[in-house]
RODO-2510 file (C-alpha; in nm, 4 decimals, decimal comma):
residues 179
     n   res          X          Y          Z
     1     x     0,0000     0,0000     0,0000
     2     x     0,1324     0,3468    -0,0802
     3     x    -0,0445     0,5387     0,1982
     4     x     0,1777     0,5378     0,5077
     5     x    -0,1320     0,5263     0,7321
     6     x    -0,2593     0,2102     0,5638
     7     x    -0,1523    -0,1462     0,6191
     8     x    -0,2660    -0,4986     0,5692
     9     x    -0,1363    -0,8307     0,6882
    10     x    -0,1985    -1,1862     0,5772
    11     x    -0,2043    -1,4586     0,8376
    12     x    -0,2521    -1,8336     0,7937
    13     x    -0,4237    -2,0577     1,0442
    14     x    -0,6028    -2,3901     1,0221
    15     x    -0,9535    -2,5286     1,0501
    16     x    -1,0041    -2,8972     1,1155
    17     x    -1,2381    -3,1191     0,9162
    18     x    -1,3063    -3,4894     0,9777
    19     x    -1,0898    -3,7211     0,7683
    20     x    -1,2600    -3,9444     0,5167
    21     x    -1,6025    -3,7844     0,5615
    22     x    -1,8075    -3,6119     0,2979
    23     x    -2,0523    -3,3886     0,4846
    24     x    -2,2850    -3,3759     0,1820
    25     x    -2,5744    -3,1499     0,2795
    26     x    -2,4296    -3,0779     0,6244
    27     x    -2,1745    -2,7991     0,6431
    28     x    -2,0020    -2,9001     0,9661
    29     x    -1,9546    -3,2581     1,0757
    30     x    -1,6867    -3,3609     1,3253
    31     x    -1,5545    -3,7058     1,4173
    32     x    -1,3446    -3,7755     1,7232
    33     x    -0,9673    -3,8068     1,6694
    34     x    -0,9787    -3,7840     1,2875
    35     x    -0,9090    -3,4414     1,1446
    36     x    -0,7753    -3,2928     0,8250
    37     x    -0,6097    -2,9510     0,8469
    38     x    -0,7614    -2,6908     0,6142
    39     x    -0,5623    -2,3669     0,5784
    40     x    -0,7413    -2,0395     0,6476
    41     x    -0,6057    -1,7181     0,4979
    42     x    -0,6800    -1,4083     0,7051
    43     x    -0,6167    -1,0600     0,5703
    44     x    -0,6414    -0,7594     0,8014
    45     x    -0,6940    -0,4164     0,6486
    46     x    -0,6194    -0,0916     0,8325
    47     x    -0,6904     0,1849     0,5820
    48     x    -0,8610     0,5261     0,5880
    49     x    -1,1872     0,3504     0,4897
    50     x    -1,1848     0,1396     0,8069
    51     x    -1,0362    -0,1603     0,9820
    52     x    -1,1595    -0,5085     0,8977
    53     x    -1,0505    -0,8688     0,8733
    54     x    -1,1333    -1,1090     0,5920
    55     x    -1,0819    -1,4822     0,6480
    56     x    -1,1281    -1,7519     0,3854
    57     x    -1,0760    -2,1244     0,3508
    58     x    -1,1242    -2,3621     0,0594
    59     x    -1,2009    -2,7116     0,1911
    60     x    -1,0456    -2,9539    -0,0597
    61     x    -1,2945    -3,2301     0,0228
    62     x    -1,5811    -2,9989    -0,0773
    63     x    -1,4144    -2,8444    -0,3853
    64     x    -1,6859    -2,9754    -0,6171
    65     x    -1,9565    -2,7909    -0,4244
    66     x    -1,7955    -2,5169    -0,2147
    67     x    -1,5781    -2,2476    -0,3701
    68     x    -1,4917    -2,1013    -0,0299
    69     x    -1,6062    -2,0407     0,3257
    70     x    -1,5468    -1,6807     0,4294
    71     x    -1,5939    -1,4343     0,7151
    72     x    -1,5659    -1,0548     0,7240
    73     x    -1,5642    -0,8524     1,0445
    74     x    -1,4725    -0,4927     1,1104
    75     x    -1,5595    -0,1252     1,1276
    76     x    -1,5876     0,0918     0,8163
    77     x    -1,6265     0,4636     0,7494
    78     x    -1,8897     0,4232     0,4764
    79     x    -2,1844     0,1989     0,5667
    80     x    -2,2435     0,1086     0,1988
    81     x    -2,0488    -0,1503     0,0036
    82     x    -2,0630    -0,2604    -0,3593
    83     x    -2,0673    -0,6358    -0,4191
    84     x    -1,9755    -0,7287    -0,7740
    85     x    -2,1392    -1,0167    -0,9638
    86     x    -1,9620    -1,3516    -0,9624
    87     x    -2,0484    -1,7000    -1,0910
    88     x    -2,1382    -1,8340    -0,7459
    89     x    -2,4293    -1,8560    -0,5028
    90     x    -2,3642    -1,7324    -0,1485
    91     x    -2,5323    -1,8432     0,1713
    92     x    -2,4817    -1,5437     0,3993
    93     x    -2,5231    -1,5371     0,7775
    94     x    -2,5307    -1,1871     0,9214
    95     x    -2,3791    -1,2013     1,2694
    96     x    -2,3755    -0,8248     1,3183
    97     x    -2,6058    -0,5275     1,2695
    98     x    -2,8964    -0,5576     1,0232
    99     x    -2,8132    -0,5068     0,6569
   100     x    -3,0244    -0,4291     0,3542
   101     x    -2,9886    -0,4123    -0,0209
   102     x    -3,0267    -0,0498    -0,1343
   103     x    -2,9527    -0,1018    -0,5029
   104     x    -2,9599    -0,4080    -0,7242
   105     x    -3,1788    -0,6023    -0,9650
   106     x    -3,4837    -0,7524    -0,7919
   107     x    -3,3162    -0,7473    -0,4529
   108     x    -3,4058    -0,4054    -0,3127
   109     x    -3,4750    -0,4108     0,0600
   110     x    -3,3752    -0,7743     0,1079
   111     x    -3,2833    -0,9025     0,4542
   112     x    -3,3516    -0,5832     0,6462
   113     x    -3,4539    -0,7885     0,9494
   114     x    -3,3160    -1,1267     0,8500
   115     x    -3,0024    -1,2919     0,9765
   116     x    -2,9508    -1,5373     0,6904
   117     x    -3,0038    -1,5179     0,3170
   118     x    -2,9076    -1,6724    -0,0152
   119     x    -2,7702    -1,4519    -0,2913
   120     x    -2,8384    -1,6059    -0,6307
   121     x    -2,6353    -1,5400    -0,9430
   122     x    -2,6248    -1,1632    -0,9897
   123     x    -2,6011    -0,9849    -1,3244
   124     x    -2,5148    -0,6451    -1,1793
   125     x    -2,3559    -0,5139    -0,8589
   126     x    -2,5523    -0,4976    -0,5356
   127     x    -2,5168    -0,2050    -0,2981
   128     x    -2,5483    -0,3253     0,0614
   129     x    -2,5969    -0,0922     0,3557
   130     x    -2,5113    -0,1926     0,7089
   131     x    -2,4024    -0,0263     1,0265
   132     x    -2,0469     0,0949     1,0624
   133     x    -1,9588    -0,2296     1,2402
   134     x    -2,0150    -0,5456     1,0379
   135     x    -1,9758    -0,9208     1,0893
   136     x    -2,0809    -1,1556     0,8104
   137     x    -2,0114    -1,5271     0,7491
   138     x    -2,0676    -1,6937     0,4124
   139     x    -2,0481    -2,0154     0,2187
   140     x    -1,9816    -1,9580    -0,1513
   141     x    -2,1238    -2,2438    -0,3579
   142     x    -2,0677    -2,3384    -0,7210
   143     x    -2,3976    -2,2771    -0,9030
   144     x    -2,4577    -2,6418    -1,0008
   145     x    -2,3939    -2,7572    -0,6450
   146     x    -2,6198    -2,4828    -0,5081
   147     x    -2,9082    -2,6106    -0,7162
   148     x    -2,8663    -2,9624    -0,5775
   149     x    -2,8044    -2,8493    -0,2193
   150     x    -3,0832    -2,5938    -0,2030
   151     x    -3,3283    -2,8000    -0,4100
   152     x    -3,4247    -2,4750    -0,5818
   153     x    -3,4286    -2,3819    -0,9480
   154     x    -3,1381    -2,1371    -0,9927
   155     x    -3,3405    -1,9286    -1,2408
   156     x    -3,5763    -1,8480    -0,9491
   157     x    -3,2780    -1,7061    -0,7569
   158     x    -3,1168    -1,5246    -1,0496
   159     x    -3,0678    -1,1572    -0,9631
   160     x    -3,2296    -1,2046    -0,6229
   161     x    -3,1392    -1,2233    -0,2567
   162     x    -3,3869    -1,4315    -0,0560
   163     x    -3,4197    -1,5276     0,3075
   164     x    -3,2531    -1,8616     0,3849
   165     x    -3,5732    -2,0254     0,5206
   166     x    -3,7332    -1,9708     0,1782
   167     x    -3,4900    -2,2191     0,0203
   168     x    -3,3497    -2,4340     0,3042
   169     x    -3,5660    -2,6390     0,5366
   170     x    -3,4521    -2,6341     0,8999
   171     x    -3,2333    -2,3291     0,8325
   172     x    -3,2938    -2,2061     1,1868
   173     x    -3,0649    -2,4866     1,3085
   174     x    -2,7840    -2,3565     1,0862
   175     x    -2,8336    -1,9977     1,2019
   176     x    -2,8481    -2,0908     1,5719
   177     x    -2,5195    -2,2847     1,5517
   178     x    -2,3444    -1,9683     1,4339
   179     x    -2,4954    -1,7291     1,6887
***
């Protein structure tokens, strides 16, 4: 970074996953005494726009379905952020202040009160507004895997952000485990 008041660091840690297990439709499944180490990359930003940490891991055993598992936490100066389109479907768990979509195709006003949502394939950027402090956890799925996992037609999610219970039965169990 060129600004002397800005810095970022990258740190590696590990997450353990049970050896020889394919969790299938379950995101977290642990077995006693059998673990595989999955590297987590954590990047910390301290810039004039705020201070936040981004962590990401790519579980090799889930590579066919999961692109990455990520978490963002921090404090920002501007409560709005632009999220660019990508070829993935995100399951997003909001662990911080309420957020809402303020600009984006068919998604305006989504998850104002909600704590969990699914962002389908987007064709244009979304503008998300949250408080100055934010904490969000996500699972980024490959589109084909998302269709099988969510048992939802991806065209119904295209350009939309919907509440998790609308596409995942028993989603309250998932949300409660992260709270």
